[in-house]
C-alpha positions, 0 to 999 in steps of 0.5 A, a space after each residue: 499499500 501506498 505510504 504517508 510518504 508516497 502520498 506526500 509525494 503523489 499529492 505534491 506532484 498532483 498539485 503542480 498540475 493544479 492552479 489556485 485553491 486546488 493547488 494550494 490544497 494539495 500542496 497543503 495536503 502534502 506538508 500535512 502527510 509528513 505529520 499524520 500519525 497513522 498510515 492513510 491506507 489504515 484508515 482507508 482499510 478500516 473503513 474510516 474517512 480519509 477526511 479524519 487526516 489533517 488538511 484532507 477535505 471531501 475532494 483530496 480524500 477522493 484523489 487519494 482513495 482513487 490512488 489506493 484503488 489504482 495505485 500509480 508509480 511514486 515519483 522519485 522525489 527531488 534530492 532536497 525531499 528524499 530520506 525525511 521519515 513521516 511521523 507515522 513511520 516514527 511511531 511505528 518504529 518507537 511502538 515496537 520498543 517503548 522504552 526509547 520514550 520511557 526512558 529518561 531523555 535530555 534535549 541537547 539543542 534548543 533556542 531561545 529569545 537570547 538568540 532567535 527563539 520565541 520564548 524567553 529562556 526561563 519558559 522554555 526551561 519550564 516546557 521541557 521540564 514539563 515533558 519530563 526531560 531530565 536535563 537540557 542544552 540551551 544552545 543559542 547561537 553565536 556572534 557570527 550568525 547576526 541573522 539569527 541574532 547571535 550572541 556576543 561573548 558578553 551576552 553569553 557570560 550574562 546568560 550563563 549567569 541565568 543559567 547558573 542561577 537557575 540551577 542553584 535554584 533546582 539544587 536548593 529545592 532538591 530538584 535534579 533537573 539541570 540546564 547546560 551552559 552550551 551554544 550552537 557555535 558558527 562553523 565558518 567555510 574554512 572549518 574554523 570556529 566562531 567565538 573566542 577560546 576563553 568563552 568556549 571553555 566556560 561551557 559545558 557542551 559546544 555545538 558547532 554547525 555550518 550556517 553559511 555557503 550552504 548550497 555549493 555543489 562541490 565536495 566539502 570533505 575538507 571543510 568537515 575535517 578542518 572543523 572536527 579538528 577544533 578542539 573546543 567543538 564537542 558536537 557537530 550539529 545538523 552535519 549536512 545542513 539540509 531543510 526539507 524542499 528547500 536545499 539538499 545540503 552539503 555534499 562530503 566523503 561522508 565515510 571519511 567524515 565520520 572516521 575522522 569524527 570517530 578519531 577525533 572523539 566527537 559526537 554527531 547530532 541526530 537534528 530531530 527537526 522535522 524539516 531537518 532529520 539530519 543525520 537521516 538514517 542513511 548518514 546515521 548508519 555510515 556513522 555508526 559503521 565509521 565508529 563514531 561513539 557518541 551521538 546527540 539529539 536535539 529538538 532544535 526547538 525555537 518554540 515550545 511545541 517543537 520540543 516535542 520532536 525528539 521522537 524523529 531522532 529517536 526513530 533515526 537511532 533505532 532505525 540506524 542501529 545505534 545503541 541507546 547506551 551511545 546516545 549522550 541525552 540517555 546519560 546522566 548530566 554529570 557524565 555528559 559534563 565530564 565527557 565533553 571535558 575529556 574526563 571520561 
């Protein structure tokens, strides 16, 4: 049967053949298909209405049913749309082993109004605690990323004081929840790292990510190797830098990149944002095969509801065969701090 991912491509391509409101309806349903919690064919086979699905009205439902009745060939997605899990796939994967969600799992990337997030730091902390996260990393952007209101060294120090005060309050109340002083630091095109060494040395965890020159076609392996050799970098964040439907991300010899990460003792991130899913299952599998020992999962949340996206990263780990004990999120906060400073 056609999966939700297949339907998403069929709906998208059908929309390109329509105009005005019909085109918008098909494109809207295509995007929504990524978030349908059940496979559409399960509803159809169970005698339920396809109009139960978000963004599916009678006309779109009729189109989907016609495909179920006479399945067409599913077009090969363009590169920027390939290898993205749907919510139905995530749910099927994690429901087969509920411990991935029942075990305490931290969130190691999120943003606040200190850079380009929507909520103040304190409100993101409250939202993460409400979801049962044992600890989190606040990873607002560094100064070079001006479009995301990146923080200067002085503002990073100020934010660190706020985090320290919150942690002292949790400790005083006997609450084990903790906040890691962290940052998503810009990695430049030559692999060098934003922010001065003193600022980075004050952090519990340093994520590094490329945010510029992301549409180049040439091989970028040397750029990654140079970045992975930066001593202050702990986690290579959303490594491919892809965005669903917008850009396929950077090209590299991924076997060599992940072999270098393994040699340098760096972690790589499974960014759980639906539109990133970076690493995807294919690249996460290569990372495991090349000996990368540690992984992090970050919701990359910029608003409270995005904190609930961690299961996309969990499912990627499961499908790539990455053991849960190799994911920093499932380790105690004291271990993560010690690991980042070479004390494990």
